[in-house]
C-alpha positions as CSV (number, residue, x, y, z in Angstrom):
1,M,68.0,-18.0,7.7
2,S,65.3,-20.1,6.5
3,Q,63.7,-19.5,2.9
4,V,61.8,-16.3,2.5
5,L,58.9,-16.0,0.2
6,V,57.9,-12.5,-1.3
7,A,54.0,-12.1,-2.4
8,S,52.9,-9.1,-4.0
9,N,50.7,-8.2,-7.1
10,R,53.5,-6.5,-8.9
11,G,56.7,-8.3,-9.0
12,P,60.5,-7.4,-9.3
13,V,60.7,-7.7,-13.2
14,S,58.2,-7.1,-16.1
15,F,58.0,-7.7,-19.8
16,S,57.4,-6.5,-23.1
17,L,56.9,-7.2,-26.5
18,S,58.5,-6.0,-29.5
19,E,56.8,-5.8,-32.9
20,N,58.5,-9.4,-34.1
21,G,57.3,-10.7,-31.0
22,A,60.4,-10.8,-29.0
23,L,60.4,-10.7,-24.8
24,T,62.3,-8.1,-23.3
25,M,62.4,-8.0,-19.6
26,R,63.1,-5.0,-17.2
27,R,64.1,-4.9,-13.5
28,G,61.4,-3.5,-11.4
29,G,62.3,-0.6,-8.9
30,G,60.7,0.6,-5.6
31,G,61.1,-0.2,-2.1
32,L,60.1,-3.4,-1.9
33,V,62.4,-4.7,-4.4
34,S,65.4,-2.8,-2.7
35,G,64.5,-4.2,0.5
36,L,65.3,-7.7,-0.8
37,A,69.0,-6.4,-0.4
38,G,68.3,-6.9,3.2
39,V,67.9,-10.8,2.7
40,T,70.2,-11.3,0.2
41,G,73.6,-11.1,1.3
42,A,76.7,-12.9,1.3
43,A,74.8,-15.8,3.1
44,R,71.7,-15.4,1.5
45,P,68.6,-18.0,1.8
46,E,66.7,-18.8,-0.7
47,V,64.3,-16.4,-2.1
48,L,61.0,-16.8,-4.0
49,W,59.0,-13.5,-5.2
50,V,55.4,-14.8,-6.1
51,C,53.7,-12.1,-8.5
52,A,50.9,-11.6,-10.9
53,A,51.4,-11.6,-14.8
54,L,50.3,-7.6,-15.3
55,G,49.8,-7.8,-19.1
56,E,50.0,-10.1,-22.2
57,A,53.9,-9.7,-22.5
58,D,54.3,-11.0,-18.9
59,R,51.4,-13.9,-19.4
60,A,53.6,-14.5,-22.5
61,A,56.7,-15.0,-20.7
62,V,55.2,-17.2,-18.0
63,R,54.0,-19.6,-20.7
64,Q,57.4,-19.8,-22.1
65,S,58.9,-20.6,-18.4
66,P,58.7,-24.2,-16.8
67,D,55.4,-23.6,-14.5
68,G,56.1,-19.8,-14.8
69,R,59.4,-20.3,-12.7
70,L,61.4,-17.4,-14.4
71,D,64.8,-18.0,-12.9
72,Q,64.6,-21.6,-14.9
73,A,64.7,-19.5,-18.2
74,G,68.1,-17.4,-17.5
75,H,66.4,-14.3,-16.7
76,D,68.2,-11.6,-14.4
77,T,65.6,-11.4,-11.5
78,G,68.1,-9.6,-9.2
79,G,69.1,-12.7,-6.9
80,A,65.2,-13.9,-6.3
81,A,63.7,-16.6,-8.1
82,V,60.2,-15.6,-9.7
83,R,57.0,-17.2,-9.7
84,M,54.6,-15.4,-12.1
85,L,51.2,-16.3,-11.8
86,D,49.0,-16.4,-14.8
87,I,45.6,-15.5,-13.3
88,P,42.6,-15.7,-15.7
89,V,42.2,-12.2,-17.2
90,A,38.6,-11.6,-16.3
91,T,39.5,-12.7,-12.9
92,F,42.4,-10.5,-12.2
93,H,40.5,-7.4,-13.5
94,R,37.8,-7.8,-11.3
95,A,40.1,-8.7,-8.3
96,Y,42.6,-5.6,-9.0
97,N,40.5,-2.9,-10.7
98,A,37.0,-3.5,-8.8
99,V,38.1,-4.9,-5.4
100,A,41.4,-3.7,-4.9
101,N,41.6,-0.1,-6.6
102,S,38.0,0.8,-6.6
103,T,36.9,-0.7,-3.2
104,L,39.7,-1.3,-0.8
105,W,42.0,1.8,-1.9
106,F,39.0,4.1,-1.8
107,V,38.0,2.4,1.5
108,H,41.7,3.1,3.2
109,H,41.9,6.4,1.7
110,L,38.3,7.5,2.4
111,L,37.8,8.7,-0.9
112,Y,34.3,7.6,-1.5
113,D,31.5,10.2,-2.8
114,T,28.9,8.8,-0.1
115,P,25.9,10.0,-1.5
116,R,26.4,8.1,-4.8
117,S,28.7,5.3,-3.7
118,P,30.0,2.3,-2.9
119,H,26.9,0.4,-3.9
120,F,27.4,-3.3,-3.3
121,D,24.9,-5.5,-5.5
122,A,25.1,-8.6,-6.8
123,R,27.9,-7.6,-8.9
124,A,30.2,-6.2,-6.5
125,R,29.7,-10.0,-5.0
126,R,30.8,-11.5,-8.4
127,D,33.4,-9.0,-8.1
128,W,34.5,-10.1,-4.6
129,Q,34.5,-13.9,-5.6
130,S,37.4,-13.1,-8.1
131,Y,39.4,-11.2,-5.3
132,E,39.1,-14.6,-3.1
133,A,40.0,-16.5,-6.3
134,Y,43.0,-14.1,-6.8
135,N,44.1,-14.6,-3.2
136,A,43.6,-18.3,-3.3
137,A,45.8,-18.5,-6.4
138,F,48.8,-16.8,-4.4
139,A,48.1,-19.1,-1.3
140,D,48.4,-22.2,-3.3
141,A,51.6,-21.1,-4.9
142,L,53.4,-20.2,-1.8
143,A,52.0,-23.4,0.1
144,R,53.6,-25.4,-3.2
145,D,57.0,-23.5,-2.9
146,A,57.5,-23.1,0.8
147,A,60.0,-25.3,2.5
148,P,59.1,-26.5,5.9
149,G,59.3,-23.5,8.5
150,A,59.7,-20.8,5.4
151,K,59.1,-16.9,6.2
152,A,56.4,-15.6,4.0
153,A,56.2,-11.7,3.5
154,I,52.5,-10.9,1.7
155,Q,52.3,-7.5,0.8
156,D,49.7,-5.0,0.8
157,Y,45.7,-5.0,0.3
158,H,45.5,-6.7,-2.9
159,L,46.4,-9.6,-0.7
160,S,44.1,-9.3,2.3
161,L,43.0,-12.6,2.3
162,A,46.2,-14.7,1.4
163,P,47.9,-14.8,5.0
164,R,44.5,-16.8,6.2
165,M,44.5,-18.8,3.5
166,L,48.1,-19.8,3.5
167,R,48.0,-20.4,6.9
168,D,44.9,-22.8,6.7
169,R,47.1,-24.7,3.9
170,R,50.4,-24.7,5.7
171,P,50.5,-24.0,9.4
172,D,54.3,-24.4,9.6
173,L,55.3,-21.2,8.2
174,K,55.8,-18.2,9.7
175,I,53.6,-15.7,8.0
176,V,54.0,-11.6,7.9
177,H,51.3,-9.5,6.2
178,F,52.4,-5.5,5.4
179,S,49.9,-2.6,4.6
180,H,51.2,-0.3,2.3
181,T,48.2,2.0,2.4
182,P,46.8,3.8,5.5
183,W,44.0,1.6,7.5
184,A,40.5,3.2,7.8
185,P,38.9,3.8,10.9
186,P,36.2,1.6,12.2
187,E,33.5,4.1,11.2
188,Y,34.5,4.6,7.7
189,Y,35.5,0.6,7.2
190,R,32.1,-0.2,8.2
191,L,31.1,0.8,4.6
192,L,32.1,-2.4,3.7
193,P,29.7,-5.5,3.7
194,D,29.9,-6.6,7.5
195,D,30.9,-10.0,6.4
196,I,33.5,-8.7,3.6
197,G,34.8,-6.3,6.3
198,E,35.2,-9.6,8.8
199,Q,36.8,-11.6,6.0
200,I,39.4,-8.9,5.4
201,L,40.1,-8.6,9.3
202,N,40.3,-12.2,9.5
203,G,42.4,-12.4,6.6
204,I,45.3,-10.5,7.8
205,L,45.2,-11.8,11.1
206,G,46.1,-15.2,9.6
207,A,49.6,-14.0,9.8
208,D,52.0,-14.3,12.7
209,H,52.9,-10.6,12.3
210,A,51.0,-7.5,10.8
211,G,53.1,-4.6,9.9
212,F,51.8,-1.1,9.1
213,L,53.8,2.2,8.0
214,T,52.9,4.5,11.1
215,E,51.3,4.0,14.7
216,R,48.4,5.7,13.4
217,W,47.4,3.0,10.7
218,A,48.4,0.2,13.2
219,A,45.9,1.9,15.9
220,A,43.3,2.1,13.1
221,F,43.7,-2.0,12.5
222,L,43.5,-2.5,16.0
223,D,40.3,-0.5,16.8
224,C,38.6,-2.5,13.6
225,C,39.5,-5.5,15.4
226,E,38.5,-4.6,18.7
227,Q,34.8,-3.0,17.4
228,L,34.0,-5.3,14.5
229,L,35.4,-8.3,14.4
230,P,33.2,-11.0,17.0
231,G,35.5,-13.0,19.0
232,A,38.5,-10.8,18.6
233,R,40.7,-10.0,21.8
234,V,43.0,-6.7,21.4
235,D,45.8,-6.3,23.7
236,R,47.0,-2.4,23.4
237,T,49.9,-3.3,25.2
238,A,51.5,-6.2,23.6
239,R,49.6,-4.4,20.5
240,T,48.3,-8.2,19.8
241,V,45.2,-9.5,18.2
242,T,44.1,-13.0,19.4
243,R,41.3,-14.9,17.5
244,S,40.2,-18.4,17.7
245,G,43.5,-19.3,19.6
246,H,45.9,-17.4,17.0
247,V,48.1,-14.5,18.1
248,T,49.0,-11.9,15.3
249,R,51.3,-9.1,16.7
250,V,50.9,-5.6,15.2
251,G,54.0,-3.7,14.3
252,V,55.2,-0.5,12.7
253,H,57.9,-0.2,10.2
254,G,58.8,2.9,8.6
255,L,59.8,2.8,5.2
256,G,62.6,5.3,4.3
257,V,65.0,5.9,1.3
258,D,68.3,4.5,0.1
259,A,70.2,8.1,0.6
260,Q,73.3,6.2,-1.4
261,A,71.4,4.7,-4.0
262,L,69.1,7.5,-4.8
263,R,72.0,10.0,-4.7
264,Q,73.9,7.6,-7.4
265,R,71.2,7.6,-9.6
266,A,70.7,11.5,-9.5
267,A,74.2,11.9,-10.6
268,K,73.8,10.0,-13.8
269,Q,74.2,11.7,-17.1
270,D,70.2,11.3,-18.2
271,V,69.5,13.2,-14.7
272,T,72.3,15.9,-15.6
273,E,70.8,16.4,-18.9
274,R,67.1,17.0,-17.8
275,A,68.1,19.2,-14.9
276,R,70.1,21.6,-17.7
277,A,66.9,21.5,-19.5
278,L,64.6,22.3,-16.6
279,R,67.0,25.3,-15.4
280,E,67.1,27.0,-19.1
281,Q,63.2,26.8,-19.0
282,V,62.7,28.4,-15.9
283,G,65.4,30.7,-15.9
284,D,66.7,32.0,-11.9
285,R,63.2,32.0,-10.5
286,Q,62.0,29.9,-7.6
287,L,60.3,26.7,-8.0
288,I,57.8,25.1,-6.5
289,V,57.6,21.3,-7.4
290,R,55.1,18.3,-7.2
291,I,55.8,14.6,-8.1
292,D,52.9,12.2,-8.3
293,R,50.9,9.6,-9.8
294,T,47.6,11.2,-10.9
295,E,45.9,9.4,-8.5
296,L,42.6,10.7,-6.5
297,S,44.0,10.6,-3.0
298,K,47.4,13.2,-3.6
299,N,45.1,15.8,-4.2
300,I,46.9,17.6,-6.9
301,V,43.9,19.8,-8.2
302,R,43.7,21.3,-4.6
303,G,47.3,21.9,-5.0
304,L,47.2,23.8,-8.4
305,A,44.1,25.7,-6.7
306,A,46.3,27.0,-3.9
307,Y,49.1,28.3,-5.9
308,R,47.0,30.0,-8.7
309,E,45.4,31.8,-4.6
310,L,48.9,32.4,-4.4
311,L,49.6,34.4,-7.4
312,T,46.2,36.3,-6.8
313,N,46.8,37.6,-3.3
314,H,50.5,38.0,-3.7
315,P,50.9,39.2,-7.2
316,E,54.9,40.1,-6.2
317,W,55.2,36.5,-7.0
318,R,54.2,36.8,-10.4
319,G,57.4,36.3,-12.9
320,R,59.3,35.4,-10.2
321,V,58.4,31.7,-9.3
322,V,57.1,28.8,-11.6
323,H,55.7,25.7,-10.4
324,L,56.7,22.4,-11.8
325,A,53.7,19.8,-11.3
326,F,54.8,16.6,-12.5
327,A,51.3,14.2,-12.5
328,Y,52.1,10.8,-14.3
329,P,49.3,8.8,-15.6
330,S,47.7,6.5,-13.0
331,R,44.7,3.7,-13.3
332,Y,43.7,4.9,-16.5
333,D,40.9,1.9,-16.5
334,L,39.0,3.8,-14.2
335,P,36.8,6.4,-15.4
336,E,37.2,8.2,-11.7
337,Y,40.9,8.6,-13.0
338,R,40.4,9.7,-16.1
339,E,38.1,12.6,-14.9
340,Y,40.3,13.6,-12.3
341,T,43.5,13.4,-15.0
342,A,41.1,15.9,-16.9
343,A,40.4,18.1,-14.0
344,V,43.9,18.7,-13.2
345,Q,44.9,19.7,-17.0
346,R,41.8,22.0,-16.8
347,T,42.8,23.7,-13.9
348,A,46.4,24.0,-15.3
349,K,45.2,25.5,-18.0
350,Q,43.4,28.4,-16.4
351,I,46.5,29.2,-14.4
352,T,48.2,29.6,-17.6
353,D,45.8,31.5,-19.2
354,E,45.3,33.6,-16.3
355,F,48.6,34.5,-15.4
356,G,51.1,33.6,-18.2
357,T,53.0,36.4,-20.5
358,P,55.3,36.1,-23.1
359,S,58.3,35.8,-21.0
360,W,57.1,34.0,-18.2
361,D,54.7,30.6,-18.0
362,P,53.6,29.9,-14.2
363,L,53.1,26.5,-14.4
364,I,55.1,23.6,-16.3
365,L,52.4,20.7,-16.2
366,Q,54.2,17.2,-17.3
367,V,52.1,14.3,-17.4
368,N,54.3,11.4,-19.3
369,D,56.1,9.5,-16.4
370,D,59.8,10.4,-16.7
371,Y,62.0,9.3,-13.7
372,P,65.1,10.9,-14.6
373,R,63.2,14.3,-14.9
374,S,61.9,13.8,-11.3
375,L,65.2,13.3,-9.8
376,A,66.3,16.6,-11.8
377,A,63.5,18.4,-10.5
378,Y,64.0,17.1,-6.7
379,G,67.5,18.6,-7.2
380,L,66.4,22.2,-8.5
381,A,63.4,22.6,-6.2
382,D,63.2,25.7,-3.8
383,V,59.8,24.3,-2.2
384,L,58.4,20.7,-2.7
385,L,54.8,20.6,-2.1
386,V,53.1,17.0,-1.0
387,N,49.4,17.7,0.0
388,P,47.6,14.3,-0.4
389,I,44.3,14.1,1.3
390,R,45.6,10.7,3.1
391,D,48.7,8.6,2.3
392,G,50.3,5.8,3.8
393,M,53.6,7.3,3.9
394,N,54.5,9.2,0.7
395,L,58.3,8.6,-0.3
396,V,58.5,11.8,-2.1
397,A,58.2,13.7,1.2
398,K,61.4,11.6,1.7
399,E,63.3,11.6,-1.5
400,G,63.0,15.4,-2.2
401,P,64.9,16.8,0.8
402,V,67.8,14.0,0.3
403,L,68.6,15.3,-3.2
404,A,67.6,19.1,-3.1
405,E,71.1,20.7,-3.9
406,R,70.3,24.0,-1.9
407,G,68.2,22.6,0.9
408,C,64.1,22.8,-0.1
409,A,60.9,23.6,2.0
410,L,58.7,21.0,2.4
411,V,55.1,21.9,2.4
412,L,53.8,18.6,4.1
413,S,49.9,17.4,4.3
414,R,49.5,16.3,8.1
415,E,47.6,13.2,6.2
416,A,50.5,11.7,5.1
417,G,52.3,8.9,6.6
418,A,55.3,10.6,6.4
419,A,54.2,13.5,8.6
420,A,54.6,11.4,11.6
421,E,58.3,11.7,11.2
422,L,59.1,14.9,9.2
423,S,56.3,17.3,11.2
424,E,58.9,19.4,13.0
425,D,60.9,20.6,10.2
426,A,58.4,20.5,7.6
427,L,55.7,23.1,6.8
428,M,52.2,21.6,7.7
429,V,48.9,21.8,6.0
430,N,45.4,21.0,6.0
431,P,45.1,19.3,2.8
432,Y,41.4,20.7,2.3
433,D,42.3,24.1,2.9
434,V,43.5,25.6,-0.1
435,S,43.9,29.2,1.4
436,Q,46.2,27.8,3.9
437,T,48.1,26.0,1.5
438,S,48.6,29.0,-0.6
439,E,49.9,31.0,2.7
440,T,52.5,28.4,3.7
441,L,53.5,28.3,0.3
442,H,54.2,31.9,0.4
443,R,56.1,31.3,3.5
444,A,58.0,28.6,2.5
445,L,59.0,30.9,-0.7
446,L,60.1,33.8,1.7
447,M,62.3,31.2,4.3
448,P,65.7,32.6,4.5
449,R,68.1,30.3,2.4
450,A,70.1,29.3,5.2
451,Q,66.9,28.2,7.5
452,R,65.7,26.2,4.6
453,A,69.1,24.5,4.4
454,E,69.3,23.5,8.0
455,R,65.8,22.4,7.6
456,C,66.3,20.2,4.7
457,A,69.2,18.7,6.3
458,R,67.0,17.5,9.1
459,L,64.3,16.4,7.0
460,A,67.0,14.2,5.1
461,A,68.4,12.7,8.0
462,A,64.8,12.1,8.9
463,A,63.9,10.5,5.7
464,T,66.9,8.2,5.2
465,A,66.9,6.7,9.3
466,L,65.1,3.5,8.2
467,P,66.1,2.6,4.5
468,P,64.2,-0.2,2.5
469,Q,66.8,-2.9,3.4
470,R,66.2,-2.4,7.2
471,W,62.5,-2.1,7.1
472,F,62.0,-5.2,5.1
473,A,64.7,-7.3,7.5
474,D,62.7,-5.7,10.3
475,Q,59.7,-7.6,9.2
476,L,61.1,-10.7,8.7
477,S,63.0,-10.6,12.3
478,A,59.6,-9.7,13.9
479,L,58.7,-13.7,12.9
480,D,61.6,-14.8,14.8
481,R,60.2,-13.4,18.6
482,P,59.1,-16.5,20.7
483,P,55.6,-16.8,20.7
484,L,53.6,-14.9,23.2
485,D,51.8,-17.3,26.3
């Protein structure tokens, strides 16, 4: 296999600084890191992962390594050479926070409060210039390090412009871009300034293959190209977009979970200890579990409101159920996220104040990130609530059924990408309908144990059908298909 290059904002390793200035490296997690196992086998190719330095410790590691290449500095990078880019702090901040997370994320997740935002002015144009510079830094690094005919796998909305930039620099390369988010429909995508919207579409079309998590998001991308991109020719049958003589295939690659790795991690002592502590805390009551980042799209406040309505309308559950709500910090640099975190905490306090008794705490809200505790909660769940207002996939909906020891009922938003694979055995809800969600939680709690276990087994099978290794390998394989006439 030819050389493989991976580009993403967050890399497979990160660093921290001790009080004495010593650097400590930590291996990263997540589907993309796991997916590298699909290309790093016995006959593995050379793999180079290009990522950004995210903090001062990362920047210090880059400065100590020859040209930012961590493979030359004795670091354990999991089988991949890593080049960290020390992008100027102001440029990184504007590209990452102001454009990627405050604009593109909001567009694709339909999050804008449109009477007040977005507001594209001179400052927004300056931010966009930083986003262009950030993408150009990645394209330059990939172009410099790529062997002739190498494959480049560029990941996500942070790097929407990089495929076209890399194509211009190195037309010999085979390029795939993968979107981990939803894709906005044309009528919402039009919120972006016309030229910026075109630039993003044209950027992704620099790739030979554009991948999405579900058919729904791929179709939305094709709709945007057809309606908003002058000179683009969309072939729905072949699922291609042709512009300026270049053909981009559009594909769907669902991301599942690695069941074996997940179960092995859940069997470790730190998970067992946390499971014991949680069980002592809640006793023999039924458990409704949710595990999320405190992210606007995850819809935590409405989920808590649905639980509150459950206790109001069905008082028979008082004292018999506990809601474990794990809401881990996310993007605290952005004011919208700080406000949302405060709203989650206010709603949780209202539930505890209204329904709590000396012998029963109806809600356990945890805001400190603790992965072993999350795995423990999956194992104990009777009901798993996953109600995002919009989500590219949502791996919580897939991990939970794999680890549920007694089988859990999954209450799932129809707006999660995972709904495409799990809807037959999940209990589906409109994420905006709090009363429907409340009644669906009631149904889930009443579901007979045998039926719950049967559904959960089918959910687990669907969740593991496309593990990360296959997901990543499929993207690379798509680049080997012969060119279209």
